[in-house]
LOGULUM-353309 format. One record per residue (C-alpha): residue number from 1; x, y, z. Coordinates in Angstrom, 1 decimal. Layout:
# residues N
SITE    k      xx      yy      zz
SITE  NUM       X       Y       Z
...
END
This chain:
# residues 627
SITE    k      xx      yy      zz
SITE    1    -0.3     0.0    -0.1
SITE    2     3.0     2.3     0.6
SITE    3     4.1     1.8    -3.2
SITE    4     0.6     3.0    -4.3
SITE    5     0.9     5.9    -1.7
SITE    6     4.3     7.1    -3.5
SITE    7     3.5     6.0    -7.5
SITE    8    -0.2     7.3    -7.0
SITE    9    -0.3    10.2    -9.1
SITE   10     1.7     8.5   -11.7
SITE   11    -0.6     5.5   -11.9
SITE   12    -3.3     8.0   -12.6
SITE   13    -1.3    10.0   -15.4
SITE   14    -0.6     6.5   -16.9
SITE   15    -3.8     5.3   -17.1
SITE   16    -4.9     8.4   -19.1
SITE   17    -2.4     8.5   -21.5
SITE   18    -2.5     4.7   -22.1
SITE   19    -6.4     5.2   -22.5
SITE   20    -5.8     8.2   -25.1
SITE   21    -3.2     7.0   -27.2
SITE   22    -5.4     4.1   -27.8
SITE   23    -8.1     6.3   -28.5
SITE   24    -5.8     8.4   -30.9
SITE   25    -4.1     5.4   -32.8
SITE   26    -7.0     3.7   -33.2
SITE   27    -9.8     6.4   -34.1
SITE   28   -10.2     5.4   -37.4
SITE   29   -11.1     1.9   -36.4
SITE   30   -14.1     1.8   -34.5
SITE   31   -14.5    -2.0   -33.3
SITE   32   -10.1    -1.7   -31.8
SITE   33   -11.0     1.7   -30.2
SITE   34   -14.4     0.0   -28.4
SITE   35   -12.2    -2.9   -27.7
SITE   36    -9.1    -0.8   -26.3
SITE   37   -12.0     1.5   -24.5
SITE   38   -13.7    -1.4   -22.9
SITE   39   -10.9    -3.4   -21.6
SITE   40    -9.8    -0.5   -20.0
SITE   41   -12.4     0.8   -18.5
SITE   42   -13.4    -3.0   -16.9
SITE   43    -9.4    -3.2   -15.5
SITE   44   -10.4     0.4   -13.9
SITE   45   -13.6    -1.2   -12.1
SITE   46   -11.8    -4.0   -11.0
SITE   47    -9.1    -2.7    -9.8
SITE   48   -11.4    -0.3    -7.3
SITE   49   -13.4    -2.8    -6.5
SITE   50   -10.2    -5.2    -5.1
SITE   51    -8.6    -1.7    -3.4
SITE   52   -12.1    -1.4    -1.9
SITE   53   -12.4    -5.0    -0.9
SITE   54    -9.1    -5.2     0.5
SITE   55    -9.8    -1.9     2.8
SITE   56   -13.1    -3.6     3.9
SITE   57   -10.8    -6.3     5.1
SITE   58    -8.4    -4.6     6.8
SITE   59   -10.7    -1.9     8.0
SITE   60   -11.6    -2.5    11.8
SITE   61   -15.3    -3.4    12.7
SITE   62   -16.3     0.4    13.0
SITE   63   -16.2     2.0     9.5
SITE   64   -15.7    -1.1     7.3
SITE   65   -19.0    -1.4     6.1
SITE   66   -18.7     1.8     4.1
SITE   67   -15.8     0.0     2.3
SITE   68   -17.7    -3.1     1.9
SITE   69   -20.5    -1.6     0.0
SITE   70   -18.2     0.7    -2.0
SITE   71   -16.3    -2.5    -3.5
SITE   72   -20.1    -3.9    -4.2
SITE   73   -20.6    -0.4    -6.3
SITE   74   -17.3    -1.0    -7.9
SITE   75   -17.7    -4.9    -8.5
SITE   76   -21.5    -4.0   -10.3
SITE   77   -20.0    -1.6   -12.3
SITE   78   -17.1    -3.8   -13.4
SITE   79   -20.2    -6.4   -14.5
SITE   80   -22.1    -3.4   -16.4
SITE   81   -19.0    -2.7   -18.3
SITE   82   -18.6    -6.6   -19.4
SITE   83   -22.0    -7.0   -20.2
SITE   84   -22.3    -3.6   -22.5
SITE   85   -18.8    -5.0   -23.9
SITE   86   -20.7    -8.2   -24.8
SITE   87   -23.1    -6.6   -26.4
SITE   88   -21.4    -4.2   -28.2
SITE   89   -18.7    -6.3   -29.3
SITE   90   -19.9    -9.7   -29.2
SITE   91   -23.7    -9.5   -30.3
SITE   92   -23.2    -6.1   -32.2
SITE   93   -25.7    -4.5   -30.6
SITE   94   -26.3    -1.1   -29.5
SITE   95   -26.1    -1.6   -25.6
SITE   96   -28.4     1.4   -24.6
SITE   97   -30.7     0.8   -23.2
SITE   98   -30.4    -2.8   -21.5
SITE   99   -29.0    -5.1   -18.8
SITE  100   -25.7    -2.7   -18.5
SITE  101   -27.7     0.0   -17.4
SITE  102   -29.6    -1.9   -15.0
SITE  103   -26.0    -2.8   -13.1
SITE  104   -25.0     1.3   -13.6
SITE  105   -28.1     2.2   -11.7
SITE  106   -27.6    -0.2    -9.0
SITE  107   -24.2     1.2    -8.2
SITE  108   -25.9     4.2    -7.1
SITE  109   -28.1     2.2    -5.0
SITE  110   -24.8     1.0    -3.3
SITE  111   -23.1     3.7    -2.9
SITE  112   -26.1     5.3    -0.9
SITE  113   -26.2     2.7     1.4
SITE  114   -22.2     3.0     2.0
SITE  115   -22.9     6.7     2.5
SITE  116   -25.8     5.8     5.0
SITE  117   -23.6     3.0     6.8
SITE  118   -20.9     5.8     7.6
SITE  119   -23.5     8.5     9.0
SITE  120   -24.7     5.5    11.3
SITE  121   -22.0     4.7    12.3
SITE  122   -20.7     8.4    13.1
SITE  123   -23.4    10.3    14.2
SITE  124   -26.3     7.7    15.0
SITE  125   -30.4     7.0    13.6
SITE  126   -31.5    10.2    13.8
SITE  127   -28.7    11.9    11.6
SITE  128   -29.3     9.7     9.1
SITE  129   -33.0     9.7     9.0
SITE  130   -32.4    13.6     8.3
SITE  131   -30.2    12.9     5.7
SITE  132   -32.6    10.9     4.1
SITE  133   -35.5    13.1     4.1
SITE  134   -32.7    15.9     3.1
SITE  135   -31.6    13.2     0.0
SITE  136   -35.5    13.1    -0.9
SITE  137   -36.7    16.3    -0.9
SITE  138   -33.4    17.0    -3.4
SITE  139   -34.2    14.2    -5.7
SITE  140   -38.1    14.9    -5.7
SITE  141   -36.9    18.6    -6.7
SITE  142   -34.2    17.3    -9.5
SITE  143   -36.5    14.6   -11.0
SITE  144   -39.5    17.3   -10.9
SITE  145   -37.0    19.9   -12.6
SITE  146   -35.4    16.8   -14.9
SITE  147   -39.3    15.8   -15.8
SITE  148   -40.4    19.4   -16.8
SITE  149   -37.4    20.5   -19.0
SITE  150   -36.3    17.4   -20.6
SITE  151   -38.8    14.5   -20.1
SITE  152   -42.1    15.9   -20.7
SITE  153   -40.7    17.8   -23.5
SITE  154   -39.0    14.4   -24.8
SITE  155   -42.0    12.3   -24.3
SITE  156   -44.7    14.7   -26.1
SITE  157   -42.1    15.1   -29.1
SITE  158   -42.3    11.0   -29.9
SITE  159   -39.1    11.0   -31.4
SITE  160   -37.4     9.1   -28.4
SITE  161   -38.6     6.0   -26.8
SITE  162   -39.9     6.5   -23.6
SITE  163   -37.3     3.3   -22.5
SITE  164   -34.5     5.3   -23.1
SITE  165   -35.8     8.7   -21.4
SITE  166   -36.6     7.0   -18.5
SITE  167   -33.2     5.3   -18.4
SITE  168   -31.5     8.7   -19.0
SITE  169   -32.9    10.4   -16.1
SITE  170   -31.1     7.8   -13.6
SITE  171   -27.9     9.1   -14.3
SITE  172   -28.1    12.4   -13.7
SITE  173   -30.6    12.3   -10.6
SITE  174   -27.8     9.5    -9.0
SITE  175   -24.8    11.6    -9.7
SITE  176   -26.8    14.8    -8.0
SITE  177   -27.6    12.8    -4.8
SITE  178   -24.5    11.2    -4.6
SITE  179   -22.4    14.8    -4.6
SITE  180   -25.1    15.8    -2.4
SITE  181   -24.4    12.7     0.0
SITE  182   -20.7    13.8     0.0
SITE  183   -21.5    17.2     0.9
SITE  184   -23.8    16.8     3.5
SITE  185   -21.2    13.9     5.3
SITE  186   -18.7    16.8     5.0
SITE  187   -20.9    19.8     6.6
SITE  188   -22.2    17.0     9.4
SITE  189   -18.7    16.3    10.3
SITE  190   -15.6    16.8     8.9
SITE  191   -14.1    14.0    10.5
SITE  192   -15.7    11.3     9.0
SITE  193   -12.6    10.9     6.5
SITE  194    -9.3    12.3     6.5
SITE  195    -8.9    15.1     3.7
SITE  196    -7.2    13.1     0.7
SITE  197    -9.9    10.2     1.5
SITE  198   -12.6    13.0     1.3
SITE  199   -11.0    14.9    -1.7
SITE  200   -10.3    12.1    -3.7
SITE  201   -14.2    10.7    -3.4
SITE  202   -15.6    14.2    -4.5
SITE  203   -13.3    13.9    -7.7
SITE  204   -14.6    10.6    -8.7
SITE  205   -17.9    11.5    -8.3
SITE  206   -17.5    14.7   -10.0
SITE  207   -15.4    13.3   -13.0
SITE  208   -18.2    10.5   -12.9
SITE  209   -21.0    13.2   -13.3
SITE  210   -19.3    15.0   -15.7
SITE  211   -18.8    12.1   -17.9
SITE  212   -22.6    11.1   -17.7
SITE  213   -23.8    14.6   -18.4
SITE  214   -21.8    14.4   -21.5
SITE  215   -22.7    10.9   -22.1
SITE  216   -26.9    11.6   -22.3
SITE  217   -26.0    14.9   -24.1
SITE  218   -24.5    13.0   -27.2
SITE  219   -26.9     9.9   -26.6
SITE  220   -29.4    12.7   -27.3
SITE  221   -27.8    13.9   -30.2
SITE  222   -27.5    10.5   -31.3
SITE  223   -23.7    10.9   -32.1
SITE  224   -22.3     8.8   -28.8
SITE  225   -19.9     6.0   -29.7
SITE  226   -17.8     3.4   -27.5
SITE  227   -14.5     4.7   -27.6
SITE  228   -14.9     8.4   -27.3
SITE  229   -13.2    10.7   -25.6
SITE  230   -15.4    11.2   -22.3
SITE  231   -14.6     7.5   -21.8
SITE  232   -11.4     8.0   -20.0
SITE  233   -13.1    10.1   -17.3
SITE  234   -14.8     6.9   -15.9
SITE  235   -12.5     5.2   -15.4
SITE  236   -10.2     8.1   -14.0
SITE  237   -13.4     8.5   -11.3
SITE  238   -13.1     4.8   -10.6
SITE  239    -9.5     4.9    -9.8
SITE  240   -10.0     7.7    -8.0
SITE  241   -12.9     6.3    -5.9
SITE  242   -10.6     2.7    -5.0
SITE  243    -7.4     4.9    -4.4
SITE  244    -8.8     6.9    -1.6
SITE  245    -9.2     3.4     0.0
SITE  246    -5.5     3.1     1.0
SITE  247    -5.4     6.8     2.9
SITE  248    -7.8     5.3     5.3
SITE  249    -5.7     5.0     8.1
SITE  250    -4.4     8.6     8.0
SITE  251    -6.1    11.4    10.6
SITE  252    -6.5    14.7     9.9
SITE  253    -4.1    17.1    12.0
SITE  254    -7.1    19.1    14.2
SITE  255    -5.6    22.3    15.6
SITE  256    -7.8    23.8    18.6
SITE  257    -9.1    26.8    17.3
SITE  258   -12.4    28.8    18.4
SITE  259   -14.8    29.1    15.5
SITE  260   -18.5    30.4    15.6
SITE  261   -19.8    27.0    16.0
SITE  262   -17.1    26.3    18.9
SITE  263   -18.9    29.5    20.2
SITE  264   -22.8    28.3    20.3
SITE  265   -23.2    30.4    16.8
SITE  266   -23.9    28.7    13.4
SITE  267   -21.3    29.1    11.0
SITE  268   -21.6    29.8     7.4
SITE  269   -21.6    25.7     6.5
SITE  270   -23.9    24.8     9.0
SITE  271   -26.2    27.6     7.8
SITE  272   -26.0    26.4     3.9
SITE  273   -26.4    22.7     5.3
SITE  274   -30.0    23.7     6.9
SITE  275   -31.2    26.0     4.3
SITE  276   -30.2    23.8     1.2
SITE  277   -33.5    21.4     1.2
SITE  278   -35.7    24.3     1.7
SITE  279   -33.6    26.7    -1.1
SITE  280   -34.8    23.9    -3.2
SITE  281   -38.3    23.8    -2.3
SITE  282   -38.1    27.5    -2.7
SITE  283   -37.0    27.0    -6.4
SITE  284   -39.5    24.6    -7.5
SITE  285   -42.7    26.9    -5.7
SITE  286   -41.1    30.0    -8.0
SITE  287   -41.1    27.9   -11.1
SITE  288   -44.8    26.4   -10.5
SITE  289   -45.8    30.2    -9.9
SITE  290   -43.4    31.2   -12.8
SITE  291   -45.7    29.0   -15.1
SITE  292   -48.8    29.8   -14.4
SITE  293   -50.8    32.5   -16.1
SITE  294   -52.6    33.9   -12.7
SITE  295   -52.5    32.9    -9.2
SITE  296   -55.9    32.3    -7.4
SITE  297   -56.6    33.9    -3.9
SITE  298   -56.4    30.1    -2.4
SITE  299   -53.6    29.3    -4.0
SITE  300   -51.7    32.9    -2.9
SITE  301   -53.1    32.1     0.5
SITE  302   -51.4    28.2     0.3
SITE  303   -47.9    29.7    -1.2
SITE  304   -47.6    32.6     1.6
SITE  305   -48.5    29.5     4.2
SITE  306   -46.0    27.4     3.0
SITE  307   -43.4    30.2     3.0
SITE  308   -44.3    30.8     6.7
SITE  309   -44.2    27.5     7.8
SITE  310   -40.4    27.2     5.9
SITE  311   -39.3    30.1     7.7
SITE  312   -40.7    29.2    10.8
SITE  313   -39.0    25.5    10.5
SITE  314   -36.0    27.4     9.9
SITE  315   -35.9    29.5    12.8
SITE  316   -36.7    26.6    14.8
SITE  317   -33.4    24.3    13.2
SITE  318   -31.4    27.2    13.7
SITE  319   -32.0    27.8    16.9
SITE  320   -32.1    23.7    17.6
SITE  321   -28.5    23.8    15.9
SITE  322   -26.9    27.0    18.0
SITE  323   -28.4    25.4    21.4
SITE  324   -26.7    22.3    19.8
SITE  325   -23.4    23.9    19.3
SITE  326   -23.7    25.2    22.9
SITE  327   -23.8    22.0    24.2
SITE  328   -21.0    20.6    22.3
SITE  329   -18.8    23.5    23.5
SITE  330   -20.1    22.9    27.0
SITE  331   -19.6    18.7    26.6
SITE  332   -16.1    19.6    24.7
SITE  333   -14.6    22.2    28.0
SITE  334   -15.6    18.8    30.5
SITE  335   -13.9    16.6    28.0
SITE  336   -11.1    18.6    28.1
SITE  337   -11.2    18.8    31.8
SITE  338   -11.6    15.0    32.2
SITE  339    -8.5    14.6    30.0
SITE  340    -6.7    17.1    31.6
SITE  341    -8.0    15.1    35.5
SITE  342    -6.9    11.4    33.9
SITE  343    -3.5    12.5    32.8
SITE  344    -3.0    14.1    36.0
SITE  345    -4.2    10.8    38.1
SITE  346    -2.2     8.5    35.5
SITE  347     1.0    10.6    35.8
SITE  348     0.3    10.4    39.6
SITE  349     0.3     6.4    39.3
SITE  350     3.1     6.2    37.0
SITE  351     5.3     8.1    39.4
SITE  352     3.8     5.8    42.5
SITE  353     4.7     2.5    40.3
SITE  354     8.1     3.6    39.0
SITE  355     9.0     4.1    42.7
SITE  356     8.2     0.9    43.7
SITE  357    10.7    -2.3    43.6
SITE  358     7.8    -4.1    42.0
SITE  359     7.5    -5.1    38.0
SITE  360     3.7    -3.8    37.0
SITE  361     2.5    -4.6    33.6
SITE  362    -0.4    -4.8    31.8
SITE  363    -1.2    -7.0    28.3
SITE  364    -4.0    -7.4    26.1
SITE  365    -6.3    -9.8    25.1
SITE  366    -2.8   -11.3    22.1
SITE  367    -0.2   -11.1    24.6
SITE  368     0.8    -7.5    23.9
SITE  369     2.4    -4.9    26.9
SITE  370     0.3    -2.2    27.1
SITE  371     2.0    -0.8    29.8
SITE  372     5.3    -1.7    31.7
SITE  373     6.4     0.2    35.3
SITE  374     8.8    -0.2    38.0
SITE  375    11.9     1.4    39.4
SITE  376    14.0    -1.8    38.7
SITE  377    12.4    -2.3    35.5
SITE  378    15.3     0.1    33.7
SITE  379    17.9    -2.5    35.1
SITE  380    15.6    -5.5    33.9
SITE  381    14.7    -4.7    30.5
SITE  382    15.9    -2.9    27.3
SITE  383    14.0    -0.1    27.4
SITE  384    14.1     0.3    23.4
SITE  385    12.3    -2.4    23.5
SITE  386    10.1    -2.1    26.1
SITE  387     7.3    -0.1    24.4
SITE  388     3.4    -0.8    24.5
SITE  389     2.2    -3.1    22.1
SITE  390     4.9    -5.2    21.6
SITE  391     4.9    -9.3    22.3
SITE  392     6.5   -10.5    25.5
SITE  393     8.0   -12.4    23.2
SITE  394     9.9    -9.9    21.6
SITE  395    11.2    -8.3    25.0
SITE  396    12.4   -11.5    26.8
SITE  397    12.8   -14.0    23.6
SITE  398    11.4   -17.5    23.9
SITE  399    13.5   -18.9    25.8
SITE  400    13.4   -16.6    28.8
SITE  401    10.0   -15.5    28.9
SITE  402     8.3   -13.3    31.7
SITE  403     4.7   -14.5    31.4
SITE  404     4.3   -18.1    31.8
SITE  405     1.8   -19.2    28.8
SITE  406    -0.1   -21.3    31.1
SITE  407    -0.8   -18.8    33.9
SITE  408    -1.4   -16.0    30.9
SITE  409    -4.1   -18.6    30.1
SITE  410    -5.3   -19.1    33.2
SITE  411    -5.7   -14.9    33.4
SITE  412    -7.7   -14.6    30.1
SITE  413    -9.9   -17.0    31.9
SITE  414   -10.4   -15.7    34.4
SITE  415    -8.1   -16.8    37.2
SITE  416    -5.7   -15.5    39.6
SITE  417    -1.7   -16.9    39.3
SITE  418     1.0   -16.7    41.1
SITE  419     3.7   -18.3    39.4
SITE  420     7.8   -17.7    40.0
SITE  421    10.4   -16.1    37.5
SITE  422    14.0   -16.0    37.0
SITE  423    16.2   -13.6    35.2
SITE  424    20.3   -12.8    35.0
SITE  425    21.9    -9.9    34.3
SITE  426    25.5    -8.6    35.1
SITE  427    24.9    -9.1    39.5
SITE  428    23.4   -12.7    38.9
SITE  429    20.2   -14.5    38.6
SITE  430    17.3   -12.7    40.0
SITE  431    14.0   -14.0    41.0
SITE  432    10.6   -12.4    41.0
SITE  433     7.2   -13.8    42.3
SITE  434     5.0   -13.0    39.4
SITE  435     0.9   -12.7    40.1
SITE  436    -1.4   -12.4    37.0
SITE  437    -5.2   -11.0    37.3
SITE  438    -7.5   -10.2    34.8
SITE  439    -8.6    -7.2    33.8
SITE  440   -12.7    -6.5    33.0
SITE  441   -14.2    -3.8    31.7
SITE  442   -17.7    -2.4    32.8
SITE  443   -19.7    -5.2    31.4
SITE  444   -17.5    -7.5    33.2
SITE  445   -15.8    -8.8    30.0
SITE  446   -12.2    -9.8    30.4
SITE  447   -10.2    -7.3    27.9
SITE  448    -6.5    -8.0    29.5
SITE  449    -4.3    -8.8    31.9
SITE  450    -2.4    -7.2    35.1
SITE  451     1.1    -8.8    36.5
SITE  452     2.6    -7.7    39.6
SITE  453     6.0    -9.1    39.9
SITE  454     8.2    -8.5    43.2
SITE  455    11.6    -9.3    43.6
SITE  456    12.2   -12.1    45.8
SITE  457    15.9   -12.9    45.1
SITE  458    16.9   -12.4    49.0
SITE  459    14.1   -14.7    49.5
SITE  460    15.1   -16.7    47.4
SITE  461    18.7   -17.0    48.5
SITE  462    17.6   -17.1    52.5
SITE  463    15.3   -20.4    51.4
SITE  464    18.5   -21.9    50.0
SITE  465    21.1   -20.9    52.7
SITE  466    18.5   -22.2    55.5
SITE  467    18.0   -25.2    53.5
SITE  468    21.7   -25.7    52.9
SITE  469    22.5   -25.4    56.6
SITE  470    19.4   -27.9    57.7
SITE  471    21.2   -30.4    55.0
SITE  472    25.0   -29.8    56.1
SITE  473    27.2   -30.1    58.9
SITE  474    28.3   -26.3    59.8
SITE  475    32.3   -27.0    60.8
SITE  476    33.0   -29.5    57.8
SITE  477    30.8   -28.5    55.0
SITE  478    29.6   -32.4    54.6
SITE  479    26.1   -33.5    54.6
SITE  480    24.9   -34.1    58.2
SITE  481    23.0   -36.9    60.2
SITE  482    19.5   -35.5    58.9
SITE  483    20.6   -35.7    55.3
SITE  484    22.0   -39.2    55.8
SITE  485    19.0   -40.6    57.2
SITE  486    17.0   -39.1    54.4
SITE  487    19.3   -40.7    51.5
SITE  488    19.3   -44.1    53.8
SITE  489    15.3   -44.3    53.2
SITE  490    15.8   -43.1    49.8
SITE  491    18.6   -45.4    48.6
SITE  492    16.9   -49.1    50.5
SITE  493    14.6   -49.3    47.0
SITE  494    16.4   -51.4    45.5
SITE  495    17.0   -49.1    42.4
SITE  496    20.4   -48.2    43.4
SITE  497    21.7   -51.2    44.4
SITE  498    24.3   -52.8    45.5
SITE  499    24.9   -50.0    48.2
SITE  500    27.8   -49.9    50.2
SITE  501    28.5   -48.1    53.4
SITE  502    31.6   -47.4    55.0
SITE  503    31.8   -46.1    59.0
SITE  504    35.1   -43.8    60.0
SITE  505    35.7   -43.4    63.6
SITE  506    38.1   -40.5    64.2
SITE  507    40.9   -42.5    67.1
SITE  508    41.8   -40.2    70.0
SITE  509    39.6   -36.8    68.9
SITE  510    38.6   -36.8    72.5
SITE  511    42.6   -36.6    74.0
SITE  512    43.1   -34.4    71.6
SITE  513    40.5   -32.0    72.6
SITE  514    40.9   -32.3    76.6
SITE  515    45.3   -31.8    76.0
SITE  516    45.0   -29.6    73.0
SITE  517    41.9   -27.5    72.5
SITE  518    38.8   -28.1    70.7
SITE  519    39.7   -25.6    68.1
SITE  520    43.3   -28.4    67.3
SITE  521    40.2   -30.6    67.4
SITE  522    38.1   -29.0    65.2
SITE  523    41.2   -28.7    63.0
SITE  524    41.9   -32.1    63.0
SITE  525    38.2   -32.9    62.0
SITE  526    38.2   -30.6    58.6
SITE  527    41.3   -31.8    57.9
SITE  528    39.8   -35.6    57.8
SITE  529    36.7   -34.3    55.8
SITE  530    39.2   -32.8    53.4
SITE  531    40.7   -36.3    53.1
SITE  532    37.4   -38.2    52.2
SITE  533    36.2   -36.0    49.9
SITE  534    39.2   -36.6    47.9
SITE  535    38.3   -40.2    48.0
SITE  536    35.0   -41.0    46.5
SITE  537    33.0   -40.3    43.8
SITE  538    30.9   -37.5    43.2
SITE  539    27.5   -38.8    43.6
SITE  540    28.6   -40.7    46.7
SITE  541    27.1   -39.5    50.0
SITE  542    29.8   -38.1    52.6
SITE  543    28.7   -37.5    56.1
SITE  544    29.1   -36.4    59.3
SITE  545    27.2   -38.2    61.8
SITE  546    28.3   -38.0    65.1
SITE  547    31.7   -35.4    67.1
SITE  548    34.3   -37.7    65.7
SITE  549    32.3   -40.3    63.4
SITE  550    32.0   -39.8    59.1
SITE  551    29.8   -41.8    57.2
SITE  552    29.6   -42.8    53.5
SITE  553    26.7   -44.3    51.3
SITE  554    27.9   -45.8    48.2
SITE  555    25.4   -46.4    45.5
SITE  556    25.7   -49.2    42.3
SITE  557    29.0   -50.4    43.8
SITE  558    30.8   -53.6    44.1
SITE  559    32.4   -55.1    47.2
SITE  560    35.8   -54.2    45.6
SITE  561    35.0   -50.8    45.0
SITE  562    34.1   -50.3    48.6
SITE  563    37.1   -51.5    50.0
SITE  564    39.2   -49.9    47.6
SITE  565    37.7   -46.7    49.1
SITE  566    38.6   -47.7    52.0
SITE  567    42.3   -48.3    51.5
SITE  568    42.6   -44.9    49.7
SITE  569    41.1   -43.4    52.8
SITE  570    44.0   -45.4    54.4
SITE  571    46.9   -44.2    52.1
SITE  572    45.8   -40.5    52.3
SITE  573    45.9   -40.7    55.6
SITE  574    49.1   -41.9    56.0
SITE  575    50.4   -39.3    53.4
SITE  576    48.7   -36.6    55.1
SITE  577    50.6   -37.7    58.5
SITE  578    53.8   -37.5    56.5
SITE  579    53.3   -34.0    55.3
SITE  580    52.0   -32.6    58.5
SITE  581    53.3   -34.8    61.4
SITE  582    52.4   -32.1    64.0
SITE  583    48.5   -33.2    63.2
SITE  584    48.5   -36.6    62.4
SITE  585    45.1   -38.1    62.1
SITE  586    43.9   -41.8    63.1
SITE  587    40.9   -43.1    61.9
SITE  588    39.2   -46.8    62.4
SITE  589    37.1   -47.3    59.3
SITE  590    34.8   -50.5    58.7
SITE  591    32.3   -51.4    55.9
SITE  592    29.4   -53.6    54.6
SITE  593    27.9   -54.2    51.1
SITE  594    24.6   -55.3    50.5
SITE  595    23.7   -58.9    48.3
SITE  596    19.8   -58.4    48.3
SITE  597    17.6   -56.3    45.9
SITE  598    16.3   -54.1    48.1
SITE  599    19.4   -53.8    50.7
SITE  600    18.1   -53.2    54.4
SITE  601    20.0   -49.9    54.2
SITE  602    19.4   -49.6    58.4
SITE  603    21.0   -53.4    58.6
SITE  604    24.4   -52.2    56.7
SITE  605    25.2   -49.2    59.0
SITE  606    25.2   -51.3    62.0
SITE  607    27.3   -54.1    60.2
SITE  608    29.6   -51.3    59.3
SITE  609    29.9   -50.0    62.3
SITE  610    30.0   -53.3    63.9
SITE  611    33.4   -53.8    61.6
SITE  612    34.8   -50.4    62.6
SITE  613    34.6   -50.8    66.5
SITE  614    36.4   -54.3    65.7
SITE  615    38.7   -52.9    63.5
SITE  616    39.4   -50.4    67.0
SITE  617    39.8   -53.1    68.9
SITE  618    42.0   -54.8    66.9
SITE  619    44.6   -52.2    65.6
SITE  620    47.5   -53.9    66.2
SITE  621    46.5   -57.1    64.3
SITE  622    48.1   -57.1    60.7
SITE  623    44.1   -56.7    59.3
SITE  624    43.7   -53.3    58.3
SITE  625    40.1   -53.4    57.4
SITE  626    37.1   -55.1    58.7
SITE  627    34.8   -55.6    56.5
END
């Protein structure tokens, strides 16, 4: 559509140049001249119908029917052109009058329906009814004048068939009615259309009226032939109406100004709009009087009465219009004040929300952001991409979605939903608790979703610290007795068999504490814990289950693997004692491995503990490890 806007003037010029060039080069060959003229008319009307129908499909519900009926009018014109071409080029008959004229006349009906829809959508039923009556008055006067001046003389002469005369009447009446409709809509409200749309439509109807008038004149003289130089005017008129649709989204720039109408006083446009139907009646009345050789007293009284009624009606309408303009002025001032109050309220709300640590956002029913507030939002989301109307996928990407799909669907369905979301920035991972709730309008219809995101990073960190503390030994960092017992219960189901347990007890720790103090004893415990960490696999559970006692659970292992781990502990103890003779470690070790599935973990632990104590008693024996 942007391309059509940029090159529309060149399209119009190109169409006219091609049309006139064709007529000029083939003016001596009537058949080819008519063929090219008919094809170009069909193309222009079809293009207009397509453009207008596209505008109907792309328009919102409000205003779409106007473009629909205009497109149907252009389609009716296309069918009329096809029928005309068939009679003229194939059947070699004069198409006028004929079936084509029915579709040509139907164009006026569809165009009038389009303008009626526009009036009804923007101004309501009463304005539409008034427009219809104004049109009926103008049409009645127009038909009466045409009948008196043109039709009746032709019928009385007997030279022109009645059907030809009646069909010929349709075109000027239809053209004048359309021009009057556009003029009335312009006067009723200048913001129904963008300026360019209204200009193109008016130009199209004016060219069509000129072409129809010349056509009827030539038909009356019997000198019209298809391919005449007036034919391009019809094509250009249709293109102008069709191309008006591509500017439908433009908005008029309305600058605030004080006018007579805004001050409750009728301006020239208002007065002319109100007086036009009555002026047409007065014109008809003057013609009737002029044609009478003399006027009776009763007729004169009737004329005076009609004039007085018209004057009275006009004065009443002017007064009502003045009151209506005053009311509109008051409404405008009230609306302006309400908008200012609303803007101030929104600014206060935005200032309040922007000072909060929470994130507040609103989305429509299609998942697009309608608002995004919060002091920390500048740190979390790129402001260049966080404008309203952008989908949340466009802001955070599909791999880091702020809005949980299921939660959003629940909120749209009317449910309040809470979930957690995390994002990573330069400071690390931050956590938010997101609460989604539906937004409802005055009719209790859900029109969007409001979300509140609270930063729970510190709370999350505290929870993780508490969980770590509850499951780990504070001195060594190993798992504690609680976690060890939970793992015993979990590993006893047989899925991790065979299972091995090693129990280690530090020798002489009590004597060390008594002689050298608990600080030295704690150093020995930490050194022993570090030593044990280097002896086992990553998935093995190493726990401190007492003051000087450690236990290890090994899953999916064999007896040889467990025994090798115990030997590795002894070697590392020997190496430690060589490197740190001032802080020697002595440890008694016992182990046990299950030979059944599922294993009895409590039995294994007791067996390993018993083996450890037997080894402690027989430290001087050549046997190194009991298991």
